[in-house]
PDBQT receptor file of N, H, CA, C and O in Angstrom, charges set to zero:
ATOM      1  N   UNK A   1     -73.610  86.463  28.422  1.00  0.00    +0.000 N 
ATOM      2  CA  UNK A   1     -74.691  87.127  29.089  1.00  0.00    +0.000 C 
ATOM      3  C   UNK A   1     -74.242  87.620  30.466  1.00  0.00    +0.000 C 
ATOM      4  O   UNK A   1     -74.590  88.727  30.877  1.00  0.00    +0.000 OA
ATOM      5  N   UNK A   2     -73.477  86.804  31.166  1.00  0.00    +0.000 N 
ATOM      6  H   UNK A   2     -73.194  85.905  30.832  1.00  0.00    +0.000 HD
ATOM      7  CA  UNK A   2     -72.992  87.193  32.488  1.00  0.00    +0.000 C 
ATOM      8  C   UNK A   2     -72.087  88.418  32.384  1.00  0.00    +0.000 C 
ATOM      9  O   UNK A   2     -72.234  89.367  33.154  1.00  0.00    +0.000 OA
ATOM     10  N   UNK A   3     -71.170  88.400  31.451  1.00  0.00    +0.000 N 
ATOM     11  H   UNK A   3     -71.051  87.629  30.826  1.00  0.00    +0.000 HD
ATOM     12  CA  UNK A   3     -70.249  89.537  31.289  1.00  0.00    +0.000 C 
ATOM     13  C   UNK A   3     -71.009  90.810  30.918  1.00  0.00    +0.000 C 
ATOM     14  O   UNK A   3     -70.702  91.885  31.433  1.00  0.00    +0.000 OA
ATOM     15  N   UNK A   4     -71.976  90.700  30.050  1.00  0.00    +0.000 N 
ATOM     16  H   UNK A   4     -72.225  89.827  29.631  1.00  0.00    +0.000 HD
ATOM     17  CA  UNK A   4     -72.792  91.859  29.658  1.00  0.00    +0.000 C 
ATOM     18  C   UNK A   4     -73.536  92.413  30.881  1.00  0.00    +0.000 C 
ATOM     19  O   UNK A   4     -73.594  93.627  31.078  1.00  0.00    +0.000 OA
ATOM     20  N   UNK A   5     -74.096  91.532  31.687  1.00  0.00    +0.000 N 
ATOM     21  H   UNK A   5     -74.050  90.546  31.528  1.00  0.00    +0.000 HD
ATOM     22  CA  UNK A   5     -74.815  91.970  32.887  1.00  0.00    +0.000 C 
ATOM     23  C   UNK A   5     -73.875  92.697  33.847  1.00  0.00    +0.000 C 
ATOM     24  O   UNK A   5     -74.253  93.700  34.451  1.00  0.00    +0.000 OA
ATOM     25  N   UNK A   6     -72.656  92.191  33.985  1.00  0.00    +0.000 N 
ATOM     26  H   UNK A   6     -72.348  91.376  33.494  1.00  0.00    +0.000 HD
ATOM     27  CA  UNK A   6     -71.677  92.854  34.867  1.00  0.00    +0.000 C 
ATOM     28  C   UNK A   6     -71.360  94.264  34.373  1.00  0.00    +0.000 C 
ATOM     29  O   UNK A   6     -71.296  95.202  35.167  1.00  0.00    +0.000 OA
ATOM     30  N   UNK A   7     -71.161  94.415  33.062  1.00  0.00    +0.000 N 
ATOM     31  H   UNK A   7     -71.213  93.653  32.416  1.00  0.00    +0.000 HD
ATOM     32  CA  UNK A   7     -70.828  95.739  32.531  1.00  0.00    +0.000 C 
ATOM     33  C   UNK A   7     -71.991  96.712  32.686  1.00  0.00    +0.000 C 
ATOM     34  O   UNK A   7     -71.787  97.926  32.685  1.00  0.00    +0.000 OA
ATOM     35  N   UNK A   8     -73.196  96.195  32.819  1.00  0.00    +0.000 N 
ATOM     36  H   UNK A   8     -73.362  95.209  32.820  1.00  0.00    +0.000 HD
ATOM     37  CA  UNK A   8     -74.388  97.039  33.022  1.00  0.00    +0.000 C 
ATOM     38  C   UNK A   8     -74.640  97.341  34.493  1.00  0.00    +0.000 C 
ATOM     39  O   UNK A   8     -75.576  98.067  34.828  1.00  0.00    +0.000 OA
ATOM     40  N   UNK A   9     -73.805  96.784  35.377  1.00  0.00    +0.000 N 
ATOM     41  H   UNK A   9     -73.044  96.194  35.106  1.00  0.00    +0.000 HD
ATOM     42  CA  UNK A   9     -73.935  97.070  36.795  1.00  0.00    +0.000 C 
ATOM     43  C   UNK A   9     -74.902  96.172  37.550  1.00  0.00    +0.000 C 
ATOM     44  O   UNK A   9     -75.227  96.455  38.703  1.00  0.00    +0.000 OA
ATOM     45  N   UNK A  10     -75.363  95.109  36.932  1.00  0.00    +0.000 N 
ATOM     46  H   UNK A  10     -75.099  94.880  35.995  1.00  0.00    +0.000 HD
ATOM     47  CA  UNK A  10     -76.256  94.191  37.644  1.00  0.00    +0.000 C 
ATOM     48  C   UNK A  10     -75.472  93.411  38.689  1.00  0.00    +0.000 C 
ATOM     49  O   UNK A  10     -74.288  93.129  38.506  1.00  0.00    +0.000 OA
ATOM     50  N   UNK A  11     -76.131  93.069  39.772  1.00  0.00    +0.000 N 
ATOM     51  H   UNK A  11     -77.093  93.298  39.920  1.00  0.00    +0.000 HD
ATOM     52  CA  UNK A  11     -75.483  92.304  40.836  1.00  0.00    +0.000 C 
ATOM     53  C   UNK A  11     -75.826  90.828  40.784  1.00  0.00    +0.000 C 
ATOM     54  O   UNK A  11     -75.115  90.005  41.360  1.00  0.00    +0.000 OA
ATOM     55  N   UNK A  12     -76.920  90.481  40.092  1.00  0.00    +0.000 N 
ATOM     56  H   UNK A  12     -77.497  91.150  39.624  1.00  0.00    +0.000 HD
ATOM     57  CA  UNK A  12     -77.321  89.076  40.016  1.00  0.00    +0.000 C 
ATOM     58  C   UNK A  12     -78.222  88.849  38.805  1.00  0.00    +0.000 C 
ATOM     59  O   UNK A  12     -78.887  89.763  38.319  1.00  0.00    +0.000 OA
ATOM     60  N   UNK A  13     -78.223  87.608  38.337  1.00  0.00    +0.000 N 
ATOM     61  H   UNK A  13     -77.683  86.865  38.731  1.00  0.00    +0.000 HD
ATOM     62  CA  UNK A  13     -79.174  87.144  37.330  1.00  0.00    +0.000 C 
ATOM     63  C   UNK A  13     -80.000  86.052  37.993  1.00  0.00    +0.000 C 
ATOM     64  O   UNK A  13     -79.454  85.191  38.684  1.00  0.00    +0.000 OA
ATOM     65  N   UNK A  14     -81.307  86.081  37.787  1.00  0.00    +0.000 N 
ATOM     66  H   UNK A  14     -81.750  86.780  37.225  1.00  0.00    +0.000 HD
ATOM     67  CA  UNK A  14     -82.195  85.094  38.377  1.00  0.00    +0.000 C 
ATOM     68  C   UNK A  14     -82.993  84.443  37.258  1.00  0.00    +0.000 C 
ATOM     69  O   UNK A  14     -83.501  85.116  36.361  1.00  0.00    +0.000 OA
ATOM     70  N   UNK A  15     -83.092  83.115  37.328  1.00  0.00    +0.000 N 
ATOM     71  H   UNK A  15     -82.680  82.568  38.056  1.00  0.00    +0.000 HD
ATOM     72  CA  UNK A  15     -83.867  82.402  36.318  1.00  0.00    +0.000 C 
ATOM     73  C   UNK A  15     -84.617  81.238  36.915  1.00  0.00    +0.000 C 
ATOM     74  O   UNK A  15     -84.233  80.700  37.954  1.00  0.00    +0.000 OA
ATOM     75  N   UNK A  16     -85.688  80.855  36.252  1.00  0.00    +0.000 N 
ATOM     76  H   UNK A  16     -86.000  81.292  35.409  1.00  0.00    +0.000 HD
ATOM     77  CA  UNK A  16     -86.454  79.681  36.650  1.00  0.00    +0.000 C 
ATOM     78  C   UNK A  16     -86.297  78.639  35.561  1.00  0.00    +0.000 C 
ATOM     79  O   UNK A  16     -86.520  78.918  34.382  1.00  0.00    +0.000 OA
ATOM     80  N   UNK A  17     -85.914  77.440  35.960  1.00  0.00    +0.000 N 
ATOM     81  H   UNK A  17     -85.733  77.214  36.917  1.00  0.00    +0.000 HD
ATOM     82  CA  UNK A  17     -85.592  76.367  35.022  1.00  0.00    +0.000 C 
ATOM     83  C   UNK A  17     -86.418  75.143  35.394  1.00  0.00    +0.000 C 
ATOM     84  O   UNK A  17     -86.623  74.860  36.574  1.00  0.00    +0.000 OA
ATOM     85  N   UNK A  18     -86.885  74.428  34.394  1.00  0.00    +0.000 N 
ATOM     86  H   UNK A  18     -86.718  74.658  33.435  1.00  0.00    +0.000 HD
ATOM     87  CA  UNK A  18     -87.577  73.178  34.666  1.00  0.00    +0.000 C 
ATOM     88  C   UNK A  18     -86.586  72.180  35.254  1.00  0.00    +0.000 C 
ATOM     89  O   UNK A  18     -85.455  72.100  34.776  1.00  0.00    +0.000 OA
ATOM     90  N   UNK A  19     -86.973  71.420  36.270  1.00  0.00    +0.000 N 
ATOM     91  H   UNK A  19     -87.892  71.485  36.658  1.00  0.00    +0.000 HD
ATOM     92  CA  UNK A  19     -86.029  70.510  36.933  1.00  0.00    +0.000 C 
ATOM     93  C   UNK A  19     -85.435  69.452  36.008  1.00  0.00    +0.000 C 
ATOM     94  O   UNK A  19     -84.323  68.985  36.253  1.00  0.00    +0.000 OA
ATOM     95  N   UNK A  20     -86.141  69.065  34.962  1.00  0.00    +0.000 N 
ATOM     96  H   UNK A  20     -87.045  69.444  34.762  1.00  0.00    +0.000 HD
ATOM     97  CA  UNK A  20     -85.612  68.053  34.045  1.00  0.00    +0.000 C 
ATOM     98  C   UNK A  20     -84.596  68.622  33.054  1.00  0.00    +0.000 C 
ATOM     99  O   UNK A  20     -83.965  67.863  32.318  1.00  0.00    +0.000 OA
ATOM    100  N   UNK A  21     -84.430  69.948  33.024  1.00  0.00    +0.000 N 
ATOM    101  H   UNK A  21     -84.943  70.564  33.622  1.00  0.00    +0.000 HD
ATOM    102  CA  UNK A  21     -83.478  70.585  32.124  1.00  0.00    +0.000 C 
ATOM    103  C   UNK A  21     -82.098  70.632  32.789  1.00  0.00    +0.000 C 
ATOM    104  O   UNK A  21     -81.606  71.701  33.150  1.00  0.00    +0.000 OA
ATOM    105  N   UNK A  22     -81.500  69.479  32.939  1.00  0.00    +0.000 N 
ATOM    106  H   UNK A  22     -81.900  68.611  32.646  1.00  0.00    +0.000 HD
ATOM    107  CA  UNK A  22     -80.218  69.339  33.652  1.00  0.00    +0.000 C 
ATOM    108  C   UNK A  22     -79.091  70.141  33.007  1.00  0.00    +0.000 C 
ATOM    109  O   UNK A  22     -78.234  70.679  33.709  1.00  0.00    +0.000 OA
ATOM    110  N   UNK A  23     -79.085  70.225  31.690  1.00  0.00    +0.000 N 
ATOM    111  H   UNK A  23     -79.781  69.788  31.120  1.00  0.00    +0.000 HD
ATOM    112  CA  UNK A  23     -78.014  70.976  31.004  1.00  0.00    +0.000 C 
ATOM    113  C   UNK A  23     -78.050  72.463  31.356  1.00  0.00    +0.000 C 
ATOM    114  O   UNK A  23     -77.005  73.079  31.568  1.00  0.00    +0.000 OA
ATOM    115  N   UNK A  24     -79.246  73.032  31.419  1.00  0.00    +0.000 N 
ATOM    116  H   UNK A  24     -80.094  72.531  31.247  1.00  0.00    +0.000 HD
ATOM    117  CA  UNK A  24     -79.355  74.452  31.753  1.00  0.00    +0.000 C 
ATOM    118  C   UNK A  24     -78.975  74.699  33.214  1.00  0.00    +0.000 C 
ATOM    119  O   UNK A  24     -78.360  75.719  33.526  1.00  0.00    +0.000 OA
ATOM    120  N   UNK A  25     -79.328  73.797  34.092  1.00  0.00    +0.000 N 
ATOM    121  H   UNK A  25     -79.828  72.969  33.838  1.00  0.00    +0.000 HD
ATOM    122  CA  UNK A  25     -78.943  73.936  35.499  1.00  0.00    +0.000 C 
ATOM    123  C   UNK A  25     -77.422  73.867  35.632  1.00  0.00    +0.000 C 
ATOM    124  O   UNK A  25     -76.827  74.642  36.381  1.00  0.00    +0.000 OA
ATOM    125  N   UNK A  26     -76.804  72.954  34.918  1.00  0.00    +0.000 N 
ATOM    126  H   UNK A  26     -77.287  72.325  34.310  1.00  0.00    +0.000 HD
ATOM    127  CA  UNK A  26     -75.341  72.836  34.960  1.00  0.00    +0.000 C 
ATOM    128  C   UNK A  26     -74.675  74.082  34.367  1.00  0.00    +0.000 C 
ATOM    129  O   UNK A  26     -73.659  74.542  34.887  1.00  0.00    +0.000 OA
ATOM    130  N   UNK A  27     -75.227  74.623  33.303  1.00  0.00    +0.000 N 
ATOM    131  H   UNK A  27     -76.053  74.249  32.880  1.00  0.00    +0.000 HD
ATOM    132  CA  UNK A  27     -74.706  75.857  32.711  1.00  0.00    +0.000 C 
ATOM    133  C   UNK A  27     -74.755  76.993  33.726  1.00  0.00    +0.000 C 
ATOM    134  O   UNK A  27     -73.800  77.761  33.844  1.00  0.00    +0.000 OA
ATOM    135  N   UNK A  28     -75.846  77.104  34.448  1.00  0.00    +0.000 N 
ATOM    136  H   UNK A  28     -76.622  76.480  34.352  1.00  0.00    +0.000 HD
ATOM    137  CA  UNK A  28     -75.972  78.141  35.473  1.00  0.00    +0.000 C 
ATOM    138  C   UNK A  28     -74.927  77.951  36.570  1.00  0.00    +0.000 C 
ATOM    139  O   UNK A  28     -74.368  78.926  37.070  1.00  0.00    +0.000 OA
ATOM    140  N   UNK A  29     -74.666  76.712  36.941  1.00  0.00    +0.000 N 
ATOM    141  H   UNK A  29     -75.121  75.919  36.535  1.00  0.00    +0.000 HD
ATOM    142  CA  UNK A  29     -73.653  76.439  37.967  1.00  0.00    +0.000 C 
ATOM    143  C   UNK A  29     -72.264  76.882  37.524  1.00  0.00    +0.000 C 
ATOM    144  O   UNK A  29     -71.474  77.367  38.334  1.00  0.00    +0.000 OA
ATOM    145  N   UNK A  30     -71.972  76.715  36.249  1.00  0.00    +0.000 N 
ATOM    146  H   UNK A  30     -72.614  76.321  35.591  1.00  0.00    +0.000 HD
ATOM    147  CA  UNK A  30     -70.631  77.051  35.746  1.00  0.00    +0.000 C 
ATOM    148  C   UNK A  30     -70.486  78.514  35.343  1.00  0.00    +0.000 C 
ATOM    149  O   UNK A  30     -69.370  78.971  35.096  1.00  0.00    +0.000 OA
ATOM    150  N   UNK A  31     -71.571  79.246  35.274  1.00  0.00    +0.000 N 
ATOM    151  H   UNK A  31     -72.477  78.875  35.475  1.00  0.00    +0.000 HD
ATOM    152  CA  UNK A  31     -71.535  80.622  34.773  1.00  0.00    +0.000 C 
ATOM    153  C   UNK A  31     -70.840  81.591  35.732  1.00  0.00    +0.000 C 
ATOM    154  O   UNK A  31     -70.180  82.534  35.296  1.00  0.00    +0.000 OA
ATOM    155  N   UNK A  32     -70.990  81.356  37.023  1.00  0.00    +0.000 N 
ATOM    156  H   UNK A  32     -71.526  80.590  37.377  1.00  0.00    +0.000 HD
ATOM    157  CA  UNK A  32     -70.369  82.236  38.017  1.00  0.00    +0.000 C 
ATOM    158  C   UNK A  32     -69.839  81.398  39.177  1.00  0.00    +0.000 C 
ATOM    159  O   UNK A  32     -70.195  80.230  39.333  1.00  0.00    +0.000 OA
ATOM    160  N   UNK A  33     -68.991  82.010  39.977  1.00  0.00    +0.000 N 
ATOM    161  H   UNK A  33     -68.701  82.958  39.851  1.00  0.00    +0.000 HD
ATOM    162  CA  UNK A  33     -68.445  81.305  41.141  1.00  0.00    +0.000 C 
ATOM    163  C   UNK A  33     -69.461  81.224  42.275  1.00  0.00    +0.000 C 
ATOM    164  O   UNK A  33     -69.464  80.263  43.044  1.00  0.00    +0.000 OA
ATOM    165  N   UNK A  34     -70.313  82.224  42.376  1.00  0.00    +0.000 N 
ATOM    166  H   UNK A  34     -70.311  83.005  41.751  1.00  0.00    +0.000 HD
ATOM    167  CA  UNK A  34     -71.315  82.271  43.450  1.00  0.00    +0.000 C 
ATOM    168  C   UNK A  34     -72.700  82.094  42.857  1.00  0.00    +0.000 C 
ATOM    169  O   UNK A  34     -73.119  82.862  41.992  1.00  0.00    +0.000 OA
ATOM    170  N   UNK A  35     -73.395  81.095  43.318  1.00  0.00    +0.000 N 
ATOM    171  H   UNK A  35     -73.055  80.471  44.021  1.00  0.00    +0.000 HD
ATOM    172  CA  UNK A  35     -74.756  80.860  42.842  1.00  0.00    +0.000 C 
ATOM    173  C   UNK A  35     -75.574  80.205  43.933  1.00  0.00    +0.000 C 
ATOM    174  O   UNK A  35     -75.033  79.649  44.889  1.00  0.00    +0.000 OA
ATOM    175  N   UNK A  36     -76.882  80.277  43.780  1.00  0.00    +0.000 N 
ATOM    176  H   UNK A  36     -77.322  80.729  43.004  1.00  0.00    +0.000 HD
ATOM    177  CA  UNK A  36     -77.804  79.651  44.718  1.00  0.00    +0.000 C 
ATOM    178  C   UNK A  36     -78.868  78.935  43.901  1.00  0.00    +0.000 C 
ATOM    179  O   UNK A  36     -79.421  79.502  42.958  1.00  0.00    +0.000 OA
ATOM    180  N   UNK A  37     -79.151  77.706  44.258  1.00  0.00    +0.000 N 
ATOM    181  H   UNK A  37     -78.702  77.246  45.024  1.00  0.00    +0.000 HD
ATOM    182  CA  UNK A  37     -80.167  76.933  43.556  1.00  0.00    +0.000 C 
ATOM    183  C   UNK A  37     -81.206  76.481  44.573  1.00  0.00    +0.000 C 
ATOM    184  O   UNK A  37     -80.863  75.893  45.599  1.00  0.00    +0.000 OA
ATOM    185  N   UNK A  38     -82.480  76.757  44.286  1.00  0.00    +0.000 N 
ATOM    186  H   UNK A  38     -82.759  77.235  43.453  1.00  0.00    +0.000 HD
ATOM    187  CA  UNK A  38     -83.556  76.398  45.207  1.00  0.00    +0.000 C 
ATOM    188  C   UNK A  38     -84.704  75.770  44.421  1.00  0.00    +0.000 C 
ATOM    189  O   UNK A  38     -85.093  76.272  43.367  1.00  0.00    +0.000 OA
ATOM    190  N   UNK A  39     -85.232  74.691  44.932  1.00  0.00    +0.000 N 
ATOM    191  H   UNK A  39     -84.916  74.283  45.789  1.00  0.00    +0.000 HD
ATOM    192  CA  UNK A  39     -86.372  74.027  44.308  1.00  0.00    +0.000 C 
ATOM    193  C   UNK A  39     -87.644  74.739  44.738  1.00  0.00    +0.000 C 
ATOM    194  O   UNK A  39     -87.865  74.946  45.931  1.00  0.00    +0.000 OA
ATOM    195  N   UNK A  40     -88.485  75.117  43.777  1.00  0.00    +0.000 N 
ATOM    196  H   UNK A  40     -88.306  74.949  42.807  1.00  0.00    +0.000 HD
ATOM    197  CA  UNK A  40     -89.751  75.792  44.064  1.00  0.00    +0.000 C 
ATOM    198  C   UNK A  40     -90.851  75.131  43.254  1.00  0.00    +0.000 C 
ATOM    199  O   UNK A  40     -90.872  75.243  42.028  1.00  0.00    +0.000 OA
ATOM    200  N   UNK A  41     -91.743  74.461  43.910  1.00  0.00    +0.000 N 
ATOM    201  H   UNK A  41     -91.725  74.370  44.905  1.00  0.00    +0.000 HD
ATOM    202  CA  UNK A  41     -92.867  73.785  43.251  1.00  0.00    +0.000 C 
ATOM    203  C   UNK A  41     -92.384  72.972  42.051  1.00  0.00    +0.000 C 
ATOM    204  O   UNK A  41     -91.725  71.946  42.215  1.00  0.00    +0.000 OA
ATOM    205  N   UNK A  42     -92.713  73.433  40.847  1.00  0.00    +0.000 N 
ATOM    206  H   UNK A  42     -93.248  74.267  40.714  1.00  0.00    +0.000 HD
ATOM    207  CA  UNK A  42     -92.375  72.687  39.627  1.00  0.00    +0.000 C 
ATOM    208  C   UNK A  42     -91.165  73.252  38.888  1.00  0.00    +0.000 C 
ATOM    209  O   UNK A  42     -90.905  72.872  37.746  1.00  0.00    +0.000 OA
ATOM    210  N   UNK A  43     -90.428  74.152  39.527  1.00  0.00    +0.000 N 
ATOM    211  H   UNK A  43     -90.639  74.460  40.454  1.00  0.00    +0.000 HD
ATOM    212  CA  UNK A  43     -89.265  74.754  38.870  1.00  0.00    +0.000 C 
ATOM    213  C   UNK A  43     -88.061  74.760  39.809  1.00  0.00    +0.000 C 
ATOM    214  O   UNK A  43     -88.170  74.471  41.001  1.00  0.00    +0.000 OA
ATOM    215  N   UNK A  44     -86.925  75.095  39.234  1.00  0.00    +0.000 N 
ATOM    216  H   UNK A  44     -86.837  75.330  38.266  1.00  0.00    +0.000 HD
ATOM    217  CA  UNK A  44     -85.692  75.318  39.993  1.00  0.00    +0.000 C 
ATOM    218  C   UNK A  44     -85.341  76.787  39.806  1.00  0.00    +0.000 C 
ATOM    219  O   UNK A  44     -85.207  77.256  38.676  1.00  0.00    +0.000 OA
ATOM    220  N   UNK A  45     -85.193  77.508  40.902  1.00  0.00    +0.000 N 
ATOM    221  H   UNK A  45     -85.303  77.126  41.820  1.00  0.00    +0.000 HD
ATOM    222  CA  UNK A  45     -84.839  78.930  40.828  1.00  0.00    +0.000 C 
ATOM    223  C   UNK A  45     -83.331  79.040  41.004  1.00  0.00    +0.000 C 
ATOM    224  O   UNK A  45     -82.772  78.557  41.988  1.00  0.00    +0.000 OA
ATOM    225  N   UNK A  46     -82.689  79.674  40.050  1.00  0.00    +0.000 N 
ATOM    226  H   UNK A  46     -83.143  80.067  39.250  1.00  0.00    +0.000 HD
ATOM    227  CA  UNK A  46     -81.233  79.837  40.070  1.00  0.00    +0.000 C 
ATOM    228  C   UNK A  46     -80.908  81.322  40.184  1.00  0.00    +0.000 C 
ATOM    229  O   UNK A  46     -81.386  82.137  39.395  1.00  0.00    +0.000 OA
ATOM    230  N   UNK A  47     -80.095  81.659  41.171  1.00  0.00    +0.000 N 
ATOM    231  H   UNK A  47     -79.707  80.997  41.812  1.00  0.00    +0.000 HD
ATOM    232  CA  UNK A  47     -79.583  83.023  41.322  1.00  0.00    +0.000 C 
ATOM    233  C   UNK A  47     -78.082  82.958  41.114  1.00  0.00    +0.000 C 
ATOM    234  O   UNK A  47     -77.381  82.235  41.823  1.00  0.00    +0.000 OA
ATOM    235  N   UNK A  48     -77.592  83.709  40.147  1.00  0.00    +0.000 N 
ATOM    236  H   UNK A  48     -78.162  84.295  39.572  1.00  0.00    +0.000 HD
ATOM    237  CA  UNK A  48     -76.158  83.780  39.858  1.00  0.00    +0.000 C 
ATOM    238  C   UNK A  48     -75.667  85.160  40.285  1.00  0.00    +0.000 C 
ATOM    239  O   UNK A  48     -76.005  86.168  39.664  1.00  0.00    +0.000 OA
ATOM    240  N   UNK A  49     -74.870  85.194  41.346  1.00  0.00    +0.000 N 
ATOM    241  H   UNK A  49     -74.596  84.375  41.850  1.00  0.00    +0.000 HD
ATOM    242  CA  UNK A  49     -74.348  86.457  41.859  1.00  0.00    +0.000 C 
ATOM    243  C   UNK A  49     -73.171  86.901  40.996  1.00  0.00    +0.000 C 
ATOM    244  O   UNK A  49     -72.254  86.128  40.718  1.00  0.00    +0.000 OA
ATOM    245  N   UNK A  50     -73.219  88.132  40.589  1.00  0.00    +0.000 N 
ATOM    246  H   UNK A  50     -73.964  88.760  40.815  1.00  0.00    +0.000 HD
ATOM    247  CA  UNK A  50     -72.189  88.659  39.705  1.00  0.00    +0.000 C 
ATOM    248  C   UNK A  50     -71.169  89.433  40.500  1.00  0.00    +0.000 C 
ATOM    249  O   UNK A  50     -70.213  89.961  39.932  1.00  0.00    +0.000 OA
TER     250      UNK A  50
């Protein structure tokens, strides 16, 4: 998904993940070298810079 987004010219992917979904948060961390994770109310917002 990251590679496809890069070929389409996107600069970032943003997603909201439930905090208990540790596997998805870890996947987001490993997907790109630059990322930002922020806790928002009942979710975790992940920005993966491409």
